[in-house]
C-alpha positions as CSV (number, residue, x, y, z in Angstrom):
1,M,-21.3,-19.3,25.0
2,D,-23.5,-19.1,28.1
3,R,-20.3,-18.8,30.3
4,A,-19.1,-15.9,28.3
5,L,-22.4,-14.1,28.5
6,G,-22.5,-14.8,32.2
7,F,-18.9,-13.4,32.6
8,V,-19.9,-10.2,30.8
9,G,-23.0,-9.9,32.9
10,N,-21.0,-10.4,36.1
11,H,-18.1,-8.3,35.2
12,P,-19.4,-5.3,33.3
13,F,-16.5,-3.0,34.4
14,L,-13.9,-5.5,32.9
15,F,-15.8,-5.8,29.7
16,G,-16.0,-2.1,29.4
17,I,-12.3,-1.7,29.9
18,L,-11.8,-4.4,27.2
19,A,-14.1,-2.5,24.8
20,V,-12.3,0.7,25.3
21,L,-8.9,-0.8,24.8
22,A,-10.1,-2.5,21.5
23,V,-11.4,0.8,20.2
24,L,-8.1,2.6,21.2
25,F,-6.1,-0.1,19.6
26,F,-7.8,0.2,16.2
27,A,-7.8,4.0,16.3
28,I,-4.1,4.2,17.0
29,E,-3.3,1.5,14.5
30,N,-5.2,3.2,11.8
31,K,-3.5,6.5,12.5
32,R,-0.1,4.8,12.6
33,S,-0.5,3.2,9.2
34,G,-1.7,6.3,7.4
35,K,-4.8,7.3,5.6
36,K,-5.8,4.8,2.9
37,V,-6.9,5.4,-0.6
38,S,-8.7,2.8,-2.7
39,P,-7.6,2.1,-6.3
40,N,-10.7,3.7,-7.5
41,T,-10.2,6.9,-5.4
42,L,-6.5,7.0,-6.6
43,G,-7.7,7.6,-10.2
44,M,-10.2,10.3,-9.1
45,M,-7.5,12.1,-7.0
46,V,-5.0,12.1,-9.9
47,N,-7.6,13.5,-12.3
48,S,-9.2,16.1,-10.0
49,Q,-6.4,17.1,-7.6
50,N,-3.3,16.2,-9.6
51,A,-2.2,13.8,-6.9
52,Q,1.4,12.7,-7.1
53,L,2.2,9.0,-7.1
54,I,5.4,7.8,-5.4
55,D,6.3,4.1,-5.6
56,I,8.6,3.0,-2.8
57,R,9.3,-0.4,-4.1
58,A,12.8,-1.3,-5.2
59,K,13.9,-0.2,-8.6
60,K,14.0,-3.7,-9.9
61,K,10.4,-4.4,-8.9
62,F,9.3,-0.9,-10.1
63,T,10.6,-1.7,-13.6
64,T,8.6,-4.9,-13.8
65,G,5.4,-2.9,-13.7
66,Y,4.1,0.3,-12.1
67,I,1.0,2.5,-12.1
68,Q,1.1,5.1,-14.9
69,G,2.3,8.5,-13.7
70,S,4.2,7.2,-10.7
71,R,7.8,7.9,-9.9
72,N,10.1,5.6,-8.1
73,I,11.7,6.6,-4.8
74,P,12.8,3.4,-3.1
75,F,12.0,3.1,0.6
76,T,15.7,2.8,1.3
77,D,16.3,6.2,-0.3
78,L,13.2,7.9,1.2
79,K,15.0,9.4,4.3
80,E,17.4,11.3,2.1
81,R,14.6,12.6,-0.1
82,L,12.1,13.5,2.6
83,E,12.3,17.3,2.0
84,E,11.7,16.8,-1.7
85,V,8.5,14.8,-0.9
86,R,7.4,17.2,1.8
87,A,7.7,20.1,-0.7
88,I,5.0,18.6,-3.0
89,E,1.8,20.7,-2.5
90,Q,-0.6,18.3,-4.2
91,P,-1.8,15.2,-2.4
92,V,0.8,12.4,-2.4
93,I,-0.1,8.8,-2.6
94,I,2.6,6.3,-1.6
95,I,2.6,2.8,-3.3
96,C,4.3,-0.4,-2.2
97,D,3.8,-4.1,-2.7
98,M,0.9,-4.7,-0.3
99,G,0.3,-1.4,1.5
100,V,2.1,-2.1,4.7
101,Q,5.5,-0.4,4.0
102,A,3.6,2.6,2.6
103,G,2.1,3.1,6.0
104,A,5.6,3.5,7.5
105,A,6.5,5.9,4.7
106,V,3.4,8.0,5.3
107,Q,4.3,8.2,9.0
108,M,7.9,9.1,8.2
109,I,6.8,11.9,5.8
110,G,4.4,13.3,8.4
111,K,2.1,15.5,6.2
112,D,-1.7,15.7,6.2
113,N,-2.0,15.2,2.5
114,V,0.0,12.0,2.2
115,Y,-1.9,8.8,1.7
116,R,-1.1,5.1,1.0
117,L,-2.6,3.0,-1.7
118,E,-4.8,0.3,0.1
119,G,-3.4,-3.1,-0.8
120,G,-0.5,-1.7,-2.7
121,I,0.3,-2.9,-6.2
122,G,-1.4,-6.2,-5.4
123,G,-4.6,-4.4,-4.5
124,W,-4.4,-2.3,-7.7
125,Q,-4.0,-5.4,-9.9
126,S,-6.6,-7.5,-8.1
127,G,-9.0,-4.6,-8.9
128,G,-8.4,-5.2,-12.6
129,M,-6.3,-2.0,-13.0
130,P,-3.4,-2.0,-15.4
131,L,0.3,-1.6,-14.9
132,V,2.7,0.1,-17.2
133,G,6.2,-1.2,-18.1
134,L,5.4,-4.9,-17.7
135,K,8.1,-6.8,-19.6
136,D,6.6,-9.6,-21.5
137,A,8.5,-12.6,-20.4
138,E,10.0,-14.4,-23.4
139,P,10.4,-18.2,-23.2
140,K,13.9,-19.1,-22.3
141,N,14.2,-21.6,-25.1
142,K,12.9,-19.2,-27.8
143,G,14.1,-20.2,-31.3
144,K,15.4,-23.5,-29.9
145,A,13.7,-26.9,-30.4
146,K,11.6,-28.0,-27.6
147,P,13.2,-30.7,-25.5
148,S,11.7,-34.2,-26.2
149,L,10.6,-36.5,-23.6
150,H,11.4,-39.5,-25.8
151,K,14.9,-40.7,-26.5
């Protein structure tokens, strides 16, 4: 620890450059991944600004559970539907599994009023928020006798 402090004291110019590079990295990374909206803010934006929710997960994942009011435009189809999304005048919130792919979608759309859900569906659920369309998994051996461990 003393060596590190000694290095900083002896090389303030290098340390300054390192600090500037770190700040630039985080600023560029934050801009690249799009503006984030927390799960609580999402609800407020839908209610007060009529924000539109677009879930970019694959259709199969979307049907297993989604945020009420969202529509599905899979990420693979987004390029063909960019003009449709850009034409939306209300704020748009992009939803994916963990919030990473939504950042790429926000960048692709390239509008100021497009946001990504922080943490994606996982963040939404970990915040205790409900999903619509969850299919109750039925046991595979429903109506059949349970297998016995004894012969």
